[in-house]
Every structure is written in structure tokens, then in C-alpha cells.
C-alpha positions in Angstrom: 0.0 0.0 0.0 1.1 3.5 -0.8 0.0 6.5 1.2 0.6 10.2 1.1 0.9 12.2 4.4 0.5 15.9 4.0 1.5 18.6 6.4 1.9 22.4 6.2 5.1 22.4 8.2 7.8 20.0 9.1 7.5 20.8 12.8 4.0 19.5 13.0 5.1 15.9 12.1 8.8 15.9 13.3 8.2 13.3 15.9 6.7 11.0 13.3 9.7 11.1 11.2 11.9 9.7 14.1 9.5 6.7 14.7 11.4 3.4 15.0 10.8 1.3 11.8 10.2 4.2 9.6 13.0 4.1 7.1 13.9 7.1 4.8 14.2 6.0 1.2 14.7 9.0 -1.0 13.9 12.7 -1.6 11.5 12.9 -4.6 11.9 16.7 -4.6 12.3 19.5 -2.2 8.9 19.1 -0.7 8.4 15.4 -0.9 10.2 12.5 0.8 9.6 8.8 0.7 9.7 6.4 3.7 9.0 2.7 4.2 7.3 1.4 7.3 7.2 -2.4 6.9 5.3 -3.1 3.6 3.8 0.4 3.6 5.2 3.1 1.4 4.6 6.6 2.9 5.3 9.6 1.0 5.6 12.8 3.2 4.6 16.1 1.5 5.4 19.3 3.4 3.5 21.9 1.5 4.1 25.1 3.3 1.4 27.2 5.1 -2.0 28.2 3.5 -4.3 27.1 0.7 -2.2 28.2 -2.2 0.8 26.2 -1.3 -1.3 23.3 -0.4 -3.3 23.3 -3.7 -0.1 23.6 -5.8 2.2 21.1 -4.2 -0.6 18.5 -3.5 -2.0 18.9 -7.0 1.5 18.4 -8.5 2.1 15.4 -6.2 -1.3 13.7 -7.1 -0.7 14.3 -10.9 2.7 12.6 -10.7 2.0 9.6 -8.4 -0.8 7.1 -7.6 -1.8 6.7 -3.9 -4.2 4.5 -2.1 -5.0 7.2 0.5 -3.9 10.6 1.6 -4.0 12.2 5.0 -3.8 15.8 6.1 -2.1 16.1 9.5 -2.1 19.3 11.4 -3.3 21.5 14.2 -6.2 23.7 14.3 -8.2 26.2 16.4 -11.6 25.3 17.9 -14.7 27.4 18.1 -16.3 24.5 20.1 -15.4 24.5 23.7 -16.6 20.9 24.1 -13.5 19.8 22.2 -10.5 19.6 24.5 -7.1 21.1 23.8 -4.9 18.2 22.5 -8.0 16.4 21.2 -7.7 14.6 17.8 -10.6 15.3 15.4 -11.6 14.3 11.9 -12.7 17.1 9.8 -15.3 15.6 7.3 -17.0 18.9 6.3 -15.1 22.1 5.2 -15.4 25.2 3.2 -13.8 28.5 2.0 -15.8 31.1 4.0 -13.9 34.1 2.6 -14.6 33.3 -1.1 -17.0 35.9 -2.2 -17.8 39.6 -2.0 -18.7 42.4 0.5 -21.8 44.4 -0.1 -21.4 47.0 2.7 -21.8 45.0 5.9 -23.2 41.9 4.1 -21.1 39.0 2.7 -22.1 37.4 -0.5 -20.7 33.9 -1.3 -19.6 32.9 -4.8 -22.6 30.6 -4.8 -25.0 33.4 -4.0 -23.3 35.4 -6.7 -24.0 32.7 -9.3 -20.3 32.1 -10.0 -20.3 28.6 -8.6 -22.9 25.9 -8.2 -23.4 25.0 -4.6 -23.8 21.3 -5.4 -21.1 20.9 -8.1 -18.7 18.2 -6.9 -17.0 18.2 -4.6 -19.4 20.6 -3.0 -22.8 19.8 -1.4 -24.7 22.9 -0.3 -21.6 25.0 -0.7 -19.5 22.8 1.6 -17.0 20.0 0.8 -18.4 16.9 2.4 -15.8 14.1 2.5 -17.5 10.7 1.9 -14.5 9.2 0.1 -12.7 8.0 3.2 -9.8 5.5 3.6 -11.2 2.3 5.2 -9.1 2.8 8.3 -10.9 6.0 9.1 -14.3 4.4 9.0 -13.6 2.8 12.3 -11.2 5.3 13.8 -13.5 6.5 16.6 -12.5 10.1 16.1 -15.1 12.7 16.4 -16.2 14.0 13.1 -16.3 17.9 13.1 -17.1 20.7 10.6 -14.4 23.2 9.7 -13.6 26.2 7.8 -10.4 27.1 5.9 -9.2 30.7 6.1 -6.3 32.9 5.0 -6.4 34.8 8.3 -7.1 32.9 11.5 -9.7 34.6 13.6 -8.5 36.6 16.7 -11.0 39.5 16.9 -14.3 39.2 18.7 -16.5 40.9 16.1 -15.1 38.7 13.2 -15.4 35.6 15.4 -19.1 36.3 16.1 -19.7 36.9 12.4 -18.2 33.8 11.1 -19.9 31.8 13.8 -23.3 33.2 12.8 -22.6 32.5 9.0 -21.0 29.1 9.1 -21.4 27.5 12.5 -17.9 26.0 12.3 -16.3 23.8 15.1 -12.7 24.4 14.0 -10.6 26.4 11.6 -7.4 25.7 9.7 -5.4 27.4 6.8 -5.1 24.4 4.6 -8.0 21.8 5.2 -10.5 22.5 2.5 -7.8 22.9 -0.2 -6.5 19.4 0.7 -9.9 17.9 0.5 -10.8 19.6 -2.7 -7.5 18.5 -4.4 -7.9 14.9 -3.2 -11.6 14.5 -4.1 -11.1 16.0 -7.5 -8.2 13.6 -8.1 -10.3 10.6 -6.9 -8.0 9.9 -3.9 -9.4 8.6 -0.7 -8.6 11.1 1.9 -8.9 12.2 5.5 -8.2 15.6 7.2 -7.0 14.8 10.7 -6.1 17.6 13.1 -5.5 18.3 16.9 -6.9 21.2 18.7 -4.1 23.5 19.8 -6.2 26.5 20.9 -9.6 28.0 21.1 -10.6 30.6 18.7 -10.8 33.8 20.8 -9.1 37.1 21.1 -5.5 36.2 20.3 -3.9 34.7 23.5 -0.8 32.7 22.7 -0.3 32.0 26.5 -3.4 29.8 26.4 -2.3 27.8 23.4 -1.1 24.2 23.8 1.0 23.7 20.6 3.4 21.1 22.1 0.6 19.1 23.5 -1.2 19.2 20.2 1.8 18.3 18.2 2.5 15.3 20.5 -1.0 14.0 20.1 -1.0 14.4 16.3 2.2 12.5 16.0 0.9 9.7 18.3 -2.1 9.4 16.0 0.2 9.4 12.9 2.5 6.6 14.3 -0.6 4.6 15.2 -2.1 5.1 11.8 1.2 3.7 10.2 1.2 0.7 12.5 -2.4 -0.2 11.6 -1.9 0.3 7.9 1.4 -1.7 7.4 
């Protein structure tokens, strides 16, 4: 089996790459490295932060290689206080909430403007709903949550309230919807797995749990490799 692990930064998956039994094979190119874990071939793609970098490098990689499954591994902020810091979640619904236009204080989505059909694949009702899951994720036991993917993470009370009212998100990231969009259009089974590193509120880095989140993310990734080999 051949899988693709996708992360925005090397720091998010650094512990994974030192896992016993994970053997480096070769560097495919600057952003892509190949590893073996038992019988499993695992390509690791570090795209860089944001939707643009993710869409380009992931699209390029999927066009040049065939994968049985792809996994987006990262951290995220949570609007939902019922989700704990350090909790691993599976984001099965995502969208691009900034894609549209402003009409004074009103936001108009590209679907409302008639520039995009809300149910054109891979969208359902304007959201990307991931039903094309790797088999292993169907019994993962992870909570399934809804997300938004943004260029600017929220840290201002007024904008937080506005995005809550419009989209009712549980989590936010800077790459997730771009990952799902690319994989689903390429016909690759995929899963976006993230760990809660902070709550979405007025910016307060002292309350963030980055190390805890990264540790939990890597523990999940290591378990994933062991269960798939």
C-alpha cells in the first residue's frame, strides 16, 4: 500500500519522522520525501502554510503519483469549547468562507453570486463533504467535526461572532479545504485529521497548547502507520 501524508510544516510531524521502523528511502523533490514502514510506502509532503501552497504542491504530487490514500495532518483552532485542547478530530466537512464579495456589511458567497454551483462536486450545499474516506478512518473512533479554511485565522471578537453566525464552524485551519478539494477531484481517498491547539478567541498565545497538540498528532500518525502496514 502507498499513502501520502500531507502537512503544512515539518514541525507538525517532526516526531513521526523519528519513529522506530520508519526508514527514509529518498527525496523525491524539495517538498516530498519517501519512507518505508514495513510493507507500507509512505510519501511525506510538506506543502508550506496556506491554501495556495497546499493546492499547488498537492495537485502536483497527485498528478505525478498514484496513492491508495492521503492524510492531512495538522493542528487547528476550535470554536467549540466541548472539544478539548490536544483532542484529535476528523474534519469531514469544510469550506472556503472568505470566497465571495462584500456588499457594505453583508457578505455574498460565490454561490449566491452565481459564480459557483453549490452542489457541483466536490461541494454539497456549498461545503466540501468528504465521503471518500480511507477504510481505516471508517472505524477510527475520532469525533467528526465541521471546519472552515481561512487565509487569516480569527482573533477579533467581532469577526469571530460574524463567522460563527454565518457558518457555525467547530474548527478552523489554513489548509484543510484545499486538501480535501484537491484529493476528491483527483479521486483519492482522503482524511483531514487535526488536533486542537487553541480556542478561537481574542489572540492569546499564552493559552495555546501547541506542544501538547503536536505530540497528540504524532501519536495518532504513528498509530496510523502501524495499523496500515
